[in-house]
ZAMARGU-4260 file (C-alpha; in steps of 0.2 Angstrom, whole numbers, plus 5000, padded with zeros to 4 digits):
<rodrens>
0) 4986/4981/5163 | 4992/4993/5177 | 4988/5013/5173 | 5000/5025/5181 | 4990/5041/5183
5) 5001/5057/5179 | 4994/5076/5184 | 5008/5089/5179 | 5008/5105/5185 | 5002/5112/5167
10) 4997/5129/5174 | 5016/5134/5175 | 5019/5131/5158 | 5002/5138/5151 | 5001/5142/5132
15) 4988/5145/5120 | 4979/5128/5114 | 4976/5136/5096 | 4983/5124/5082 | 4986/5138/5071
20) 4977/5150/5059 | 4958/5148/5052 | 4964/5143/5038 | 4951/5132/5026 | 4959/5115/5024
25) 4951/5101/5013 | 4958/5088/5025 | 4946/5096/5037 | 4930/5090/5029 | 4937/5071/5026
30) 4932/5066/5045 | 4924/5049/5046 | 4914/5047/5060 | 4915/5030/5070 | 4901/5025/5082
35) 4905/5013/5098 | 4898/4999/5086 | 4908/5000/5071 | 4925/5003/5083 | 4937/5005/5066
40) 4956/5005/5066 | 4966/5019/5063 | 4984/5023/5060 | 4996/5037/5058 | 5015/5039/5055
45) 5029/5053/5058 | 5035/5048/5041 | 5050/5044/5049 | 5052/5027/5058 | 5036/5029/5069
50) 5018/5024/5070 | 5004/5023/5082 | 4988/5011/5079 | 4974/5010/5086 | 4954/5007/5089
55) 4943/5020/5089 | 4934/5014/5105 | 4939/4997/5111 | 4949/4997/5127 | 4957/4978/5123
60) 4973/4980/5115 | 4980/4970/5101 | 4999/4965/5102 | 5005/4977/5090 | 4992/4992/5095
65) 5000/5009/5102 | 5017/5018/5098 | 5029/5009/5088 | 5048/5016/5085 | 5058/5007/5074
70) 5050/4992/5075 | 5051/4992/5094 | 5033/4994/5103 | 5036/5006/5115 | 5020/5013/5123
75) 5003/5002/5122 | 4989/5016/5126 | 4982/5029/5139 | 4969/5035/5147 | 4963/5051/5150
80) 4956/5056/5166 | 4944/5072/5172 | 4946/5075/5190 | 4952/5058/5194 | 4939/5048/5183
85) 4944/5039/5168 | 4933/5043/5152 | 4925/5029/5145 | 4932/5029/5126 | 4914/5017/5122
90) 4904/5034/5126 | 4913/5045/5115 | 4909/5051/5098 | 4925/5049/5086 | 4931/5056/5072
95) 4945/5052/5062 | 4954/5065/5050 | 4970/5063/5039 | 4981/5074/5052 | 4970/5071/5069
100) 4960/5059/5079 | 4944/5069/5088 | 4935/5061/5103 | 4920/5070/5111 | 4912/5066/5125
105) 4899/5077/5136 | 4912/5085/5146 | 4928/5085/5135 | 4936/5083/5117 | 4953/5074/5115
110) 4965/5078/5100 | 4979/5064/5096 | 4992/5070/5084 | 5008/5065/5078 | 5021/5076/5072
115) 5031/5077/5056 | 5049/5070/5056 | 5049/5070/5075 | 5045/5056/5087 | 5033/5067/5097
120) 5013/5063/5100 | 5004/5078/5106 | 4985/5073/5115 | 4976/5089/5120 | 4961/5090/5131
125) 4948/5105/5131 | 4936/5103/5147 | 4928/5114/5159 | 4934/5100/5172 | 4944/5107/5187
130) 4960/5094/5181 | 4964/5084/5168 | 4978/5072/5167 | 4983/5055/5157 | 4987/5038/5163
135) 5001/5029/5153 | 4997/5010/5150 | 5012/5002/5160 | 5012/4985/5151 | 5025/4991/5139
140) 5035/5001/5151 | 5049/4999/5166 | 5055/5012/5179 | 5049/5030/5177 | 5060/5044/5186
145) 5056/5061/5191 | 5071/5073/5188 | 5071/5085/5201 | 5064/5104/5198 | 5057/5097/5181
150) 5038/5095/5176 | 5039/5080/5166 | 5043/5061/5169 | 5056/5049/5159 | 5049/5030/5157
155) 5061/5016/5150 | 5052/5006/5137 | 5055/4988/5138 | 5059/4984/5120 | 5071/4999/5119
160) 5080/5001/5135 | 5094/5012/5130 | 5079/5025/5124 | 5066/5034/5135 | 5049/5042/5134
165) 5047/5059/5141 | 5029/5063/5146 | 5027/5083/5149 | 5014/5096/5146 | 5017/5112/5135
170) 5002/5120/5140 | 4985/5118/5151 | 4978/5101/5148 | 4991/5101/5133 | 5002/5083/5134
175) 5016/5077/5125 | 5026/5062/5122 | 5042/5060/5116 | 5055/5046/5112 | 5073/5047/5111
180) 5088/5047/5124 | 5086/5058/5139 | 5095/5073/5131 | 5086/5069/5115 | 5069/5072/5124
185) 5073/5087/5134 | 5080/5095/5117 | 5064/5090/5107 | 5051/5096/5122 | 5061/5113/5121
190) 5058/5115/5102 | 5041/5108/5101 | 5036/5121/5115 | 5043/5134/5106 | 5036/5129/5089
195) 5023/5116/5090 | 5010/5127/5082 | 5019/5128/5066 | 5025/5109/5066 | 5005/5105/5068
200) 5002/5117/5053 | 5016/5110/5042 | 5010/5092/5043 | 4993/5098/5041 | 4998/5108/5027
205) 5008/5093/5019 | 4994/5082/5020 | 4982/5094/5012 | 4993/5098/4999 | 4991/5079/4994
210) 4972/5080/4988 | 4973/5099/4984 | 4989/5103/4976 | 4994/5085/4968 | 4978/5075/4966
215) 4962/5086/4970 | 4947/5077/4963 | 4929/5083/4962 | 4916/5073/4954 | 4897/5070/4954
220) 4901/5055/4966 | 4906/5063/4982 | 4910/5045/4990 | 4922/5043/4975 | 4930/5059/4980
225) 4933/5055/4997 | 4937/5038/4996 | 4953/5045/4983 | 4959/5057/4995 | 4959/5045/5010
230) 4969/5030/5001 | 4979/5043/4992 | 4983/5052/5011 | 4985/5033/5019 | 4994/5028/5003
235) 5009/5042/5008 | 5007/5038/5026 | 5018/5023/5022 | 5032/5032/5014 | 5045/5036/5026
240) 5064/5036/5032 | 5066/5022/5044 | 5080/5016/5035 | 5084/5028/5021 | 5070/5031/5010
245) 5056/5019/5007 | 5038/5012/5009 | 5033/5002/5022 | 5025/4988/5015 | 5010/4986/5027
250) 5005/4989/5043 | 5005/4986/5059 | 5019/4972/5056 | 5027/4974/5039 | 5033/4993/5045
255) 5050/4989/5034 | 5055/4991/5016 | 5051/4975/5006 | 5058/4977/4988 | 5045/4968/4979
260) 5030/4979/4987 | 5040/4993/4987 | 5040/4994/4969 | 5023/4987/4964 | 5017/5001/4975
265) 5028/5014/4968 | 5018/5019/4951 | 5001/5022/4964 | 5012/5029/4978 | 5024/5041/4969
270) 5021/5041/4951 | 5002/5047/4947 | 5006/5057/4964 | 5019/5066/4955 | 5031/5063/4971
275) 5045/5061/4958 | 5060/5065/4968 | 5054/5055/4982 | 5054/5040/4969 | 5072/5044/4965
280) 5078/5043/4983 | 5070/5028/4986 | 5077/5021/4970 | 5094/5026/4974 | 5093/5021/4991
285) 5089/5003/4986 | 5102/5003/4974 | 5116/5004/4987 | 5109/4988/4995 | 5112/4978/4979
290) 5121/4961/4981 | 5138/4965/4971 | 5146/4949/4975 | 5149/4938/4960 | 5152/4925/4971
295) 5136/4926/4979 | 5121/4915/4974 | 5110/4932/4974 | 5122/4942/4966 | 5114/4956/4957
300) 5098/4957/4967 | 5090/4970/4976 | 5084/4966/4992 | 5068/4958/4995 | 5068/4962/5013
305) 5078/4977/5022 | 5075/4981/5040 | 5085/4985/5055 | 5091/4969/5057 | 5098/4965/5041
310) 5094/4961/5023 | 5087/4947/5014 | 5089/4943/4994 | 5076/4929/4995 | 5066/4934/4978
315) 5067/4934/4960 | 5054/4948/4957 | 5061/4963/4968 | 5076/4966/4955 | 5066/4967/4938
320) 5054/4978/4947 | 5067/4989/4953 | 5074/4991/4933 | 5056/4993/4927 | 5050/5006/4941
325) 5068/5017/4937 | 5062/5018/4916 | 5044/5022/4921 | 5051/5037/4933 | 5059/5044/4916
330) 5044/5041/4908 | 5032/5051/4921 | 5048/5066/4926 | 5055/5067/4910 | 5072/5067/4919
335) 5087/5055/4913 | 5100/5062/4926 | 5095/5051/4939 | 5099/5035/4929 | 5117/5039/4925
340) 5119/5034/4946 | 5106/5019/4944 | 5114/5011/4929 | 5129/5001/4936 | 5116/4993/4946
345) 5104/4990/4933 | 5118/4983/4921 | 5124/4972/4935 | 5106/4966/4938 | 5103/4961/4920
350) 5121/4953/4918 | 5121/4942/4931 | 5103/4936/4929 | 5109/4931/4909 | 5125/4923/4918
355) 5116/4914/4933 | 5099/4911/4931 | 5093/4911/4912 | 5088/4895/4902 | 5091/4890/4884
360) 5074/4897/4880 | 5078/4913/4888 | 5066/4911/4904 | 5072/4916/4920 | 5073/4902/4933
365) 5070/4903/4953 | 5066/4893/4967 | 5049/4886/4973 | 5045/4902/4985 | 5054/4916/4976
370) 5041/4924/4969 | 5027/4935/4976 | 5019/4918/4983 | 5031/4917/4995 | 5024/4907/5011
375) 5033/4893/5019 | 5029/4885/5034 | 5042/4873/5042 | 5053/4878/5028 | 5040/4870/5014
380) 5033/4882/5001 | 5014/4882/5003 | 5013/4887/4985 | 5027/4880/4975 | 5030/4889/4959
385) 5047/4885/4951 | 5056/4885/4943 | 5049/4897/4929 | 5034/4907/4935 | 5024/4914/4921
390) 5024/4931/4931 | 5043/4932/4933 | 5044/4929/4916 | 5034/4945/4911 | 5043/4954/4922
395) 5060/4948/4917 | 5054/4953/4899 | 5048/4971/4906 | 5065/4971/4913 | 5075/4967/4896
400) 5065/4979/4887 | 5067/4993/4900 | 5086/4989/4903 | 5088/4989/4884 | 5080/5008/4882
405) 5090/5014/4898 | 5105/5006/4890 | 5103/5016/4875 | 5100/5032/4884 | 5117/5028/4893
410) 5127/5025/4875 | 5128/5007/4880 | 5123/5001/4863 | 5130/4984/4865 | 5119/4980/4882
415) 5105/4988/4874 | 5106/4976/4857 | 5109/4961/4868 | 5095/4963/4881 | 5083/4968/4867
420) 5087/4952/4858 | 5086/4940/4874 | 5068/4948/4877 | 5063/4945/4858 | 5067/4927/4860
425) 5060/4925/4877 | 5044/4932/4869 | 5045/4921/4853 | 5045/4905/4865 | 5031/4912/4879
430) 5016/4909/4869 | 5019/4892/4863 | 5024/4885/4881 | 5014/4894/4891 | 4998/4897/4883
435) 4984/4883/4882 | 4972/4891/4868 | 4957/4876/4872 | 4956/4879/4890 | 4958/4900/4889
440) 4971/4901/4902 | 4991/4903/4904 | 5001/4890/4913 | 5006/4897/4930 | 5023/4891/4929
445) 5035/4877/4920 | 5040/4864/4932 | 5060/4860/4931 | 5056/4845/4921 | 5047/4859/4909
450) 5029/4850/4911 | 5018/4865/4915 | 5007/4866/4931 | 4987/4867/4929 | 4983/4877/4944
455) 4971/4892/4938 | 4979/4909/4947 | 4979/4926/4945 | 4999/4929/4938 | 4993/4925/4921
460) 4985/4942/4919 | 5001/4949/4922 | 5009/4941/4905 | 4999/4949/4891 | 5015/4958/4885
465) 5021/4940/4880 | 5006/4934/4870 | 5000/4941/4852 | 4982/4932/4853 | 4971/4947/4857
470) 4955/4934/4856 | 4964/4924/4868 | 4969/4936/4880 | 4951/4942/4880 | 4945/4925/4883
475) 4957/4923/4896 | 4952/4938/4905 | 4934/4932/4906 | 4938/4916/4913 | 4950/4924/4926
480) 4935/4936/4930 | 4924/4924/4932 | 4934/4911/4942 | 4944/4921/4953 | 4937/4939/4955
485) 4926/4941/4969 | 4915/4957/4974 | 4928/4957/4987 | 4943/4954/4977 | 4953/4943/4968
490) 4957/4925/4974 | 4974/4917/4974 | 4966/4901/4967 | 4950/4895/4959 | 4939/4888/4971
495) 4937/4871/4960 | 4956/4867/4964 | 4958/4853/4978 | 4971/4864/4987 | 4958/4879/4988
500) 4956/4886/5006 | 4942/4898/5006 | 4946/4907/5022 | 4961/4913/5027 | 4962/4913/5046
505) 4949/4897/5050 | 4960/4891/5063 | 4949/4877/5068 | 4951/4868/5053 | 4969/4874/5046
510) 4983/4884/5046 | 4982/4902/5041 | 4997/4900/5028 | 4988/4885/5020 | 4976/4898/5014
515) 4987/4913/5011 | 4990/4908/4993 | 4979/4897/4989 | 4962/4904/4991 | 4963/4919/5000
520) 4960/4937/4993 | 4975/4949/4988 | 4968/4966/4985 | 4983/4971/4976 | 4979/4959/4961
525) 4962/4969/4960 | 4973/4981/4950 | 4979/4971/4936 | 4961/4963/4935 | 4951/4979/4933
530) 4966/4984/4921 | 4963/4969/4909 | 4943/4972/4910 | 4945/4991/4906 | 4956/4986/4891
535) 4943/4976/4884 | 4930/4988/4887 | 4922/4980/4902 | 4922/4997/4911 | 4907/4995/4922
540) 4912/4978/4929 | 4928/4983/4934 | 4922/4999/4943 | 4910/4988/4954 | 4925/4981/4961
545) 4932/4998/4963 | 4918/5005/4970 | 4919/4990/4983 | 4936/4995/4987 | 4930/5012/4990
550) 4917/5008/5003 | 4929/4998/5013 | 4941/5014/5015 | 4926/5022/5020 | 4915/5010/5029
555) 4924/4994/5034 | 4941/4991/5043 | 4955/5003/5044 | 4950/5022/5042 | 4954/5027/5024
560) 4965/5011/5019 | 4963/4995/5010 | 4969/4979/5019 | 4982/4965/5014 | 4970/4951/5013
565) 4952/4947/5013 | 4942/4928/5015 | 4937/4921/4997 | 4920/4915/5006 | 4909/4923/5019
570) 4907/4917/5036 | 4893/4907/5041 | 4878/4917/5040 | 4887/4931/5033 | 4885/4941/5014
575) 4903/4950/5015 | 4920/4944/5020 | 4931/4946/5034 | 4946/4956/5030 | 4964/4949/5036
580) 4983/4953/5035 | 4990/4970/5037 | 4974/4983/5040 | 4986/4995/5029 | 4993/4987/5014
585) 5004/4998/5003 | 5002/4988/4986 | 4984/4987/4989 | 4981/5007/4989 | 4995/5010/4976
590) 4987/4997/4963 | 4969/5005/4967 | 4977/5022/4964 | 4988/5017/4947 | 4972/5009/4941
595) 4961/5023/4944 | 4973/5034/4934 | 4982/5027/4921 | 4966/5017/4916 | 4951/5024/4922
600) 4955/5041/4918 | 4969/5034/4905 | 4983/5046/4909 | 5000/5039/4903 | 5015/5049/4901
605) 5029/5044/4892 | 5041/5060/4892 | 5055/5051/4887 | 5046/5052/4869 | 5037/5069/4871
610) 5020/5062/4874 | 5006/5060/4886 | 4991/5048/4881 | 4976/5053/4886 | 4965/5037/4885
615) 4949/5039/4895 | 4938/5025/4901 | 4926/5033/4913 | 4913/5024/4919 | 4893/5026/4917
620) 4889/5033/4934 | 4904/5047/4933 | 4895/5061/4923 | 4907/5076/4930 | 4924/5074/4934
625) 4939/5087/4938 | 4955/5082/4943 | 4976/5088/4940 | 4990/5076/4941 | 5009/5083/4941
630) 5018/5075/4927 | 5036/5083/4924 | 5039/5099/4929 | 5022/5104/4925 | 5003/5099/4929
635) 4990/5092/4918 | 4972/5099/4923 | 4958/5086/4918 | 4940/5089/4915 | 4926/5078/4912
640) 4908/5083/4906 | 4895/5078/4894 | 4903/5063/4890 | 4919/5074/4884 | 4937/5074/4891
645) 4948/5092/4891 | 4964/5094/4896 | 4977/5108/4898 | 4995/5107/4900 | 5005/5119/4912
650) 5023/5120/4915 | 5030/5107/4902 | 5028/5106/4883 | 5024/5088/4877 | 5012/5082/4864
655) 4995/5077/4869 | 4988/5062/4861 | 4969/5061/4867 | 4958/5048/4862 | 4939/5049/4862
660) 4931/5043/4880 | 4927/5025/4877 | 4912/5018/4885 | 4908/5000/4888 | 4910/4988/4874
665) 4899/4975/4868 | 4908/4959/4865 | 4903/4942/4862 | 4918/4937/4871 | 4911/4946/4888
670) 4892/4943/4888 | 4884/4941/4902 | 4902/4941/4911 | 4900/4942/4930 | 4910/4940/4946
675) 4914/4923/4954 | 4901/4915/4964 | 4907/4906/4981 | 4902/4887/4979 | 4894/4881/4996
680) 4908/4879/5009 | 4905/4862/5013 | 4912/4856/4996 | 4930/4858/4999 | 4942/4845/5007
685) 4952/4857/5019 | 4937/4856/5031 | 4937/4840/5040 | 4920/4844/5047 | 4905/4854/5039
690) 4892/4865/5043 | 4877/4872/5033 | 4878/4890/5027 | 4865/4903/5020 | 4874/4915/5010
695) 4865/4929/4999 | 4873/4941/4986
</rodrens>
């Protein structure tokens, strides 16, 4: 790669290098120090259309590293030079904070920041050297220009030739990169030069408030507190305004809005974190993208994917989740006014499905790849689940129930009664059609000819509202836990299945898409797996998985975040698995937060009925805990000590349904329950050659 050294006349623009007041911030205590050997990933967004991805120490670049703006990669990297000599990142001590990255050498300190809502990167270098400069990696840049009489340089990004990157300085060793047209860059430069300290403080205040004002936590377990703070912050990093309001599916390559991912993520991203206004705007903006053409094959659907190139409606599950989240938001916020705006979209979504996609038993039909297991290779679905997947029926049922309740609030009693009746019919058929009582599992889907599919997948855990047999559901939970749930997460297929692929990216043996939904771990399914175990009193077993995810956020992979995927089985000679997929995945983070607040702490608001349920299931390792959450226009203060929970509600009137903390439950169904243990790798037909492994757990 070619580096262009740039030395600007910073002294002529010298300003104070201070970054704000001496106010104490909780986020300053969240720094994660990373060694050169660990060399971890990190990311920041500007809450609009830009993000930065990098490695703390390594200079070799990934195809997605650097500065990305509106899905265009515009700058790969930069190097700091002192007196003309480049600083080696491998020699730095690096600390990643929620609002900044700091690298320290013997003779310099670099601080990297992004700015909220502005396409600006700010790099400060503190040094005693006579001259500090920055070299930009030129691999993604074209011609540079030096406007006469001005102390900045313009570069043309290859992927965005109509835009510019301005490189300049606002003070001695204070460097700034700005993205936009030439006129936009110059205007932003003047604004930032004038207000940079306040803009930095505003961003830091906002991030700090996420873990002090909205979701503070203090317990007897510092690792728990720190990991939850980080996961909350990196979750919020993905809530952006790239194309209206939305939530990125993940970084680095899913920096776009997926309806399915967004509404799976909404409870953990917005509801348990008290960001109700943000959730309302997301729902409203996505409702505007609904397919409202009665002649369309996807009439009534909310988009599966909306990005700057276009809109796709190729999923069945995003639309039910849209309706479900509208109702859950009303339960958390107590507000029904926004439902009036959403109701036309809600009504179309349900009526269109009844008209076009529902069979004689009330089941919702769909194509093979129109569920979350949607991968196709050469147009062929990798895990076909048509035409009646079990989780789609559960979502359809919840959509009908939520839609019926919303219809009643809108005084549309005809729709309320019709939808409620259809939900009842669906539930009455499901248990007999989908449940294998002898085998203790729920069929993954019904084929078009009505025969059941016998593959053992985690989707069955989402269907419990359609099943009345409590003993059966407990047996399903135990079997799923022991056949799908490893210490590192929930596999997408049982390892005894002939289609099982134990490792996601094992290119020597098979294409990664063959494993994607056929063995690969999906961390977002951890949420429902832990929820079911907690519901049946297996709190400490669920807690072990929860702790392992906290460990990932603090000590492995991208700092503060949970990945999309992981291998089901460790590689040769390893005791833990590789992560894969996106390094920061919205639904992984969000489901982790949801199950913490709703099921470990047991906080489940229903302000539409004027009640807040507090049903704590506290793991035995936690002896002291204090937190607070936003509900409606108020705050619920929550304290656990000496085996008791006390709560105080401020700013809102609601009945508190407080239940005694429930500890681990002894049940013969769950006696001796444990994680799934990987079988020897050579037993899988996906390998055309075999090798010996020595694994310890």
